[in-house]
C-alpha positions as CSV (number, residue, x, y, z in Angstrom):
1,M,124.5,46.7,-11.4
2,D,127.9,46.2,-10.0
3,P,127.8,46.9,-6.3
4,S,131.2,48.3,-6.5
5,A,129.8,51.0,-8.7
6,N,127.8,52.4,-5.9
7,P,130.0,53.7,-3.1
8,L,127.1,53.6,-0.6
9,A,126.1,50.0,-1.4
10,G,126.8,47.6,1.4
11,T,127.6,50.3,3.9
12,V,126.2,49.8,7.4
13,T,125.0,53.0,8.9
14,G,125.3,53.2,12.8
15,P,123.3,55.4,15.3
16,P,123.8,59.1,15.1
17,E,126.4,60.8,17.3
18,P,124.8,62.6,20.3
19,A,124.8,66.3,20.1
20,A,127.3,68.3,22.1
21,L,124.8,70.4,24.1
22,P,122.9,67.4,25.6
23,A,126.2,65.9,26.6
24,Y,127.2,69.1,28.3
25,W,123.9,69.2,30.2
26,H,124.3,65.6,31.2
27,E,127.8,66.2,32.5
28,H,126.9,69.4,34.4
29,A,123.4,68.5,35.5
30,G,124.3,68.9,39.2
31,L,125.5,72.5,38.7
32,L,122.8,73.6,36.2
33,I,119.7,71.8,37.4
34,T,120.1,70.2,40.9
35,K,121.8,73.1,42.7
36,P,119.5,75.8,41.3
37,L,116.5,73.8,42.3
38,Q,117.9,73.3,45.8
39,L,118.6,77.0,46.1
40,L,115.1,77.9,44.9
41,A,113.6,75.4,47.4
42,I,115.7,76.8,50.3
43,L,114.6,80.4,49.4
44,L,110.9,79.5,49.0
45,V,110.9,77.5,52.3
46,A,112.6,80.5,54.1
47,L,110.1,83.0,52.7
48,V,107.1,80.8,53.6
49,L,108.4,80.2,57.1
50,R,109.1,83.9,57.6
51,A,105.6,84.9,56.4
52,L,103.9,82.3,58.6
53,A,106.0,83.3,61.6
54,H,105.2,87.0,61.0
55,R,101.5,86.3,60.6
56,W,101.4,84.3,63.9
57,I,103.3,87.1,65.7
58,N,101.0,89.8,64.3
59,R,97.9,87.8,65.4
60,L,99.3,87.5,68.9
61,S,100.1,91.2,68.9
62,T,96.7,92.2,67.7
63,A,94.9,89.9,70.2
64,T,97.1,91.3,73.0
65,A,96.5,94.9,72.1
66,A,92.7,94.3,72.0
67,G,92.8,92.7,75.5
68,R,92.4,89.1,74.4
69,V,95.7,87.8,75.8
70,P,96.8,84.4,74.6
71,A,98.3,82.0,77.2
72,I,101.8,82.3,75.7
73,L,101.7,86.1,76.3
74,S,100.1,85.9,79.7
75,P,103.0,88.0,81.2
76,L,101.6,90.9,79.1
77,T,98.5,91.2,81.1
78,D,98.0,94.6,82.7
79,R,98.1,94.6,86.4
80,A,96.8,98.1,86.3
81,G,93.7,97.0,84.4
82,V,91.9,95.9,87.6
83,L,90.6,99.5,88.0
84,P,87.8,100.8,85.8
85,F,89.5,104.3,86.0
86,W,92.4,103.1,83.8
87,E,90.1,101.7,81.1
88,S,87.9,104.8,81.1
89,A,90.9,107.0,80.7
90,G,92.2,104.9,77.8
91,L,95.5,104.4,79.5
92,V,95.4,100.6,79.7
93,S,94.6,100.0,76.0
94,E,97.3,102.5,74.9
95,R,99.8,101.0,77.2
96,R,99.0,97.5,76.2
97,K,99.2,98.3,72.5
98,Q,102.5,100.0,72.9
99,R,104.1,97.0,74.6
100,A,102.5,94.5,72.2
101,D,103.7,96.4,69.2
102,T,107.2,96.8,70.6
103,I,107.6,93.1,71.5
104,A,106.1,92.0,68.2
105,S,108.6,94.1,66.3
106,V,111.5,92.6,68.2
107,L,110.1,89.0,67.7
108,R,109.6,89.6,63.9
109,S,113.2,90.9,63.6
110,A,114.6,88.0,65.6
111,V,112.6,85.4,63.6
112,S,113.7,86.9,60.3
113,L,117.3,87.0,61.3
114,L,117.2,83.3,62.5
115,I,115.5,82.1,59.3
116,F,117.8,83.9,56.9
117,I,121.0,82.9,58.7
118,T,119.8,79.3,58.6
119,A,119.0,79.6,54.9
120,F,122.4,81.2,54.2
121,L,124.2,78.3,55.9
122,L,122.2,75.8,53.9
123,V,123.1,77.6,50.7
124,L,126.8,77.4,51.6
125,Q,126.3,73.7,52.2
126,V,124.7,73.2,48.8
127,F,127.8,74.7,47.1
128,E,130.0,72.5,49.3
129,I,131.7,75.5,50.9
130,S,133.5,74.7,54.1
131,L,131.9,76.4,57.1
132,A,134.9,76.1,59.4
133,P,136.7,79.3,58.3
134,F,133.4,81.1,58.3
135,V,132.4,79.9,61.7
136,A,135.9,80.8,63.1
137,G,135.8,84.3,61.6
138,T,132.2,84.8,62.8
139,S,133.2,83.7,66.3
140,L,136.1,86.2,66.4
141,V,133.9,89.0,65.2
142,G,131.2,87.9,67.7
143,V,133.7,88.0,70.6
144,A,134.9,91.4,69.6
145,L,131.4,92.8,69.2
146,G,130.4,91.1,72.5
147,F,133.0,93.0,74.5
148,G,132.2,96.3,72.7
149,A,128.4,96.0,72.9
150,Q,127.8,94.2,76.2
151,N,126.2,97.2,77.7
152,I,123.8,97.6,74.7
153,V,122.8,93.9,75.0
154,K,122.3,94.4,78.8
155,D,120.1,97.4,78.2
156,F,118.2,95.6,75.5
157,L,117.5,92.5,77.6
158,A,116.5,94.7,80.6
159,G,114.1,96.6,78.4
160,M,112.5,93.4,77.1
161,F,111.9,92.0,80.6
162,M,110.7,95.4,81.8
163,M,108.0,95.5,79.1
164,L,107.1,91.8,79.6
165,E,106.6,92.3,83.3
166,D,104.9,95.7,82.9
167,Q,107.0,97.4,85.5
168,Y,106.1,100.8,84.2
169,G,104.8,102.6,81.1
170,V,104.2,106.0,79.5
171,G,102.4,108.3,81.9
172,D,103.5,106.5,85.1
173,V,105.3,108.4,87.9
174,I,108.3,106.3,88.9
175,D,111.4,106.5,91.1
176,V,114.5,104.8,89.6
177,K,116.9,106.1,92.3
178,E,118.8,108.2,89.7
179,A,115.7,110.3,88.9
180,T,112.0,110.6,89.8
181,G,109.4,111.8,87.4
182,T,106.8,111.1,84.8
183,V,107.7,108.5,82.1
184,E,107.5,110.2,78.7
185,A,109.0,107.5,76.5
186,V,109.9,103.8,77.0
187,G,112.4,102.1,74.6
188,L,114.3,98.9,74.6
189,R,117.5,100.7,75.5
190,T,116.5,103.9,77.5
191,T,113.7,105.4,79.4
192,R,113.0,109.1,79.4
193,L,111.6,110.8,82.6
194,R,110.4,114.4,83.2
195,D,110.8,115.5,86.8
196,V,108.8,118.2,88.6
197,E,111.3,120.9,87.6
198,G,110.9,120.0,83.9
199,V,114.2,118.3,83.5
200,A,114.3,115.4,81.1
201,W,116.2,112.4,82.4
202,Y,117.5,109.6,80.1
203,V,118.1,106.4,82.1
204,R,119.6,103.3,80.5
205,N,117.4,100.3,81.2
206,G,120.4,98.1,82.1
207,E,121.3,100.6,84.9
208,I,117.9,100.5,86.6
209,I,118.3,98.3,89.7
210,R,115.0,99.0,91.3
211,V,111.8,100.8,90.3
212,G,109.2,102.5,92.5
213,N,106.0,102.9,90.5
214,M,103.5,105.4,92.0
215,S,100.9,104.8,89.3
216,Q,99.9,101.2,89.4
217,Q,96.5,100.0,90.7
218,Y,96.1,102.6,93.5
219,A,98.0,105.1,95.6
220,Q,98.0,106.0,99.3
221,V,97.8,109.4,101.0
222,V,99.6,109.4,104.3
223,L,99.2,112.5,106.5
224,D,100.9,112.9,109.8
225,V,99.2,115.7,111.9
226,P,101.1,117.0,114.9
227,V,99.2,118.5,117.8
228,G,100.8,120.2,120.8
229,I,101.3,118.7,124.2
230,G,98.3,119.4,126.4
231,Q,95.9,119.6,123.5
232,D,92.7,117.5,123.4
233,V,93.8,114.5,121.3
234,P,90.4,112.8,121.0
235,A,89.0,116.1,119.8
236,A,91.8,116.4,117.3
237,L,91.1,112.9,116.1
238,A,87.4,113.7,115.7
239,V,88.2,116.9,113.7
240,I,90.6,115.0,111.4
241,A,88.1,112.2,110.8
242,E,85.4,114.8,110.1
243,A,87.6,116.5,107.5
244,G,88.2,113.1,105.8
245,A,84.4,112.3,105.8
246,E,83.5,115.6,104.3
247,L,86.0,115.2,101.5
248,Y,84.6,111.7,100.8
249,A,81.1,113.1,100.6
250,D,82.1,115.9,98.2
251,E,81.1,115.0,94.7
252,R,84.0,116.9,93.2
253,W,86.5,114.7,95.0
254,L,84.7,111.4,95.1
255,P,85.9,110.2,91.7
256,S,89.5,110.5,93.0
257,L,88.9,108.4,96.1
258,L,88.7,104.6,96.3
259,A,87.7,104.5,100.0
260,E,86.8,106.9,102.8
261,P,89.9,108.4,104.5
262,E,90.7,106.6,107.8
263,V,92.2,108.0,111.0
264,L,94.7,105.4,112.3
265,G,95.3,107.1,115.6
266,I,98.4,108.2,117.4
267,E,101.5,107.6,115.3
268,Q,104.2,109.1,117.5
269,L,104.6,110.5,121.0
270,G,107.1,113.3,121.6
271,R,108.1,115.7,124.3
272,D,106.4,118.7,122.6
273,Q,103.9,117.1,120.3
274,T,101.7,114.1,119.5
275,V,101.5,112.9,115.9
276,L,98.2,111.7,114.5
277,R,98.0,109.8,111.2
278,L,95.3,109.8,108.5
279,V,95.4,107.6,105.4
280,A,93.3,107.6,102.3
281,R,93.4,105.2,99.3
282,V,93.1,107.1,96.0
283,K,93.4,106.5,92.3
284,P,96.9,106.6,90.7
285,L,98.4,110.0,90.3
286,E,95.8,111.6,92.5
287,Q,97.6,111.2,95.8
288,W,99.3,114.6,95.8
289,R,96.2,116.6,94.8
290,V,94.1,114.9,97.4
291,A,96.8,115.3,100.0
292,R,96.9,119.1,99.5
293,E,93.1,119.3,99.8
294,L,93.1,117.3,103.0
295,R,95.8,119.4,104.5
296,A,93.9,122.6,103.8
297,R,90.6,121.2,105.3
298,I,92.3,119.7,108.4
299,R,94.2,122.9,109.0
300,S,91.0,125.0,108.8
301,K,89.0,122.7,111.1
302,L,91.8,122.4,113.7
303,D,92.0,126.2,113.8
304,N,88.3,126.5,114.2
305,A,88.2,123.9,116.9
306,G,91.1,125.4,118.8
307,V,93.3,122.3,118.8
308,G,96.6,121.6,117.3
309,H,99.4,124.0,116.3
310,A,100.9,122.7,113.1
311,L,100.2,120.5,110.1
312,A,102.8,118.3,108.4
313,G,102.9,115.5,105.9
314,P,105.4,113.2,104.3
315,D,107.7,114.6,101.6
316,Q,106.0,113.8,98.3
317,P,106.3,115.3,94.8
318,E,103.9,118.1,94.3
């Protein structure tokens, strides 16, 4: 047959043309494959790190609330826990749990914020977005917020250190200069007190310069007993010591006392009276009740013994 009769005879067939779709994938592999994988890896790493950090913080919080304080959280140890009274009343465990939960919540929020901000910056870097305008804008916003919220930051930091150092907790009776009363609520920004007249005081943590805590470890009853000039001072001292010994021997009052009341002796000498001092170490928040009972007993014994003419004590909240 004549080859010229066959139009396909002698024609050399080359390799097939590549399809359009594979060529498109090849040209845009960075955008369609590499970058999504990078984004997925950043997201997965951020979520894993967040979960591990939260788990670690929760374990520390649980151990601290249960009384097993890790070395890293040693500032959370309760100074008030040295007295069995606190444990038996359940105050130490509740106070420890409150502080541990609060600090753990703050740590979890801070860790999550740090991880997600870092992940967001890495995502911007993957898409080759310049961070200079973003950083400049963020700096301006940060400066504006810093001036407007500096008091909030100050209160927040003061509340954090207050909890870490266990300066006071719910149920304590404290004096913060602006107000004196029982602590009803402790937050990272404010502390709420209730005074003896029932007034609720809200004190910003950043404004608390000094704190006098009347509820930690133990309290001290200090009674100054004046006797008139010409009275038998040794007899008055013996009567006061007897009143203290009887109170210490009373089973109804013994749980409130940590030691037998002690007569220190003559505290002041005046033209018309001599002041004698009695001290007693008691459990926290028991000082005012014990002081009232001691005053009543001393007054009665002094009258029966015929010595003394008045009874006084330091100004203390009733």
